[in-house]
N, C-alpha and C positions, 0 to 999 in steps of 0.2 A: 496807456501802454505805448511804447516806442519800440521800433525794431531798428537794428543797427546792422551795418555790413559786417560781414565774417570777420571776427577778430577785433571789432571797433566798439563792443558794448561798453568797455570801461570808459572810453572817451565820451560816448553819448551819455552814461550814467554820471560822469563828472559834470557835464554841462547842465543836466537836469537838477542835480543836487545843488550846484552853485546858484542856479537861478531860483530854485525852489527848495531852500535849505530845510524847511519844516516837513518836507515829504520824505516817506520811507522809500528809498530807491534801491532796486537790486537788479543784478544781471544773472541770467541763467545760460551757462555756457558749457559746451562739451569739451572734450580733450583736444580735438582739432582746432576749434575756435580759440580756446584760452592758451593752450600749451604749444601751439604752432603758430599760426598767423598771428594770434593776440598776445604772444609772450611779451613783447615790449609794452604793450599797452597795460597789461594787468601788473607788471613789475613797476612801472612808473606811478600807476595809481596808488599802489601800496607805498612807493617811496614818499609821494606826496601826502599820504595819510588821508586819502579821499574818503569821506564819510558815507560810503555805500556798501552794500553786502554783495558778494558773489556767490552764487551756488554753482559749483564746478562739478559736473558729472563725468567721472572718469570711468569708462568701460574699455579702456585699453585698445581702442580700435576706432577708426572714422566709421561710426555705426550708420550714419544717415546717407553716406555717399558710396557705399559698395564694400565696406570692410578693409579699406586700405590701412597700412601701418600708421600708427599715431606717434606722437612724441612718448606717450605712455606704455605703447606695446611692450610687453615683457620679453626678456631674452628667451629665444626659442619659439615664441608665440608665431604661429603662422597668420599672414594676412595676405590680400591679394597683391600687394606690392612687395611682400616678403614671402613668397611661396615656400621657401625652405626654412623659414623661421628667422625672427631677429637675432642677428649676431652682433656683438659688441664691435668686433673688427670693422664690420661693413657699415653698421647703423648707429653705433654708439649705444650709450646706456639709456633706459627709460628716465624721463625727466620726473622728478619728484617735486612737484609745484608747492605742496604744503610745507615741506622742509625748506624749500627756497625762499618763499615768501614770509615764513616765521623768522628769517634772519633780518628782515627789514624793519627799522624802527617805527615806521608809519603803519605798520600792520598791527592792529589792536587785538584780533582773535582770529586764530586759524585752527580749524579742527578738521579731521577726516573721520567720517563715519561710512556705514553701509547700510543697506536696506534689505539684507538676505534673511533676516528673522524678526518676528514681532519685537523683540526686545531692542534690537538694533534699530528698528523703524522709530520706536519711542525715543530712543537716544539721539536719532537724526533730528527729530522734531524738537527736542529739547536744544540741541546745538543750534539749529536754525533760529529759534526763538531768542536764544541768548545773543547771536550775532546781531539780530534786529534791535535788541534792547541796547547793545554796545553802541550800534550806529545812532539810535535816538539819543543816546547820552552824549554823542559828538567825540568819542574817543579815538576814532580813526577807522581804517579800512579793516573790513572783515570777510572772511571766506570760509565757506564750509564745503569741503571736497566730499562727494558722495560716490563711493565706490558702487558700480552698478553693472548688471550683466548686459550682454548682447548676444543671446543665443543663436540667432539667425547668422551673424557673421562669424561667431565661434564655432558654427557646425555642431550645436549641442542642442539638447532638450532643455527647456527651462529649468528642470531639476538638475540636470548635469551642470548647467551654467552656475547655478547657485553653489554647488559644490566646488566647481573650478575657482570661482571668485574666492571662497573661503581658503581653499588649499594653495592656490598659485598667486592670487593677487594681494591678499592681506600680508603675507610675508615680505613682499616687495613694497607694499604701501601700507604700513601698520597703522591701525586705527588710534585715535587719540587726539589730545589737545597739543598743539605745537607752539602756540602763543596765546597768552591770555593776559592782558595788561591790567584785568581787574583782579589778579591774584598776585601776591608778592613773589617775585622771583627770588629763587635761592642764590 
């Protein structure tokens, strides 16, 4: 196991995978890490078709540093740095990383899942397994985006947070496969 500076996990994973190509390599990144400071790193890893897997946890807020607005914070969602809610005029729109990365030819498999219900957890496990299988086959970059809750920074109970994720996040971040090079594209 190796730790990387914030936002630099794709660069470290690239180095490890190139030196040890037979190893299964993955990064585990939050929305601030991947979609803010690490945006260029993840985009260029996908552009190069780097053969590692990224598990991207999107809870629409900087959950580990106090609840600041993230690139994935929803319109109207409150955060410590957006106390009146995110507005398009002031902060822009939420960044949809799965949709963005799916447009890049080096990306082999991109899927968005959630962990709100047992059936969703089972689907998330299958998606992660498939991403690793595609990595092992050497087909290119893979990423699984996992929609997750942050009850503390959202100011909700865990049950309320599960409901909010289903009602507010999934319409903005729809679940599904965005790119899969193992399937014939129409």
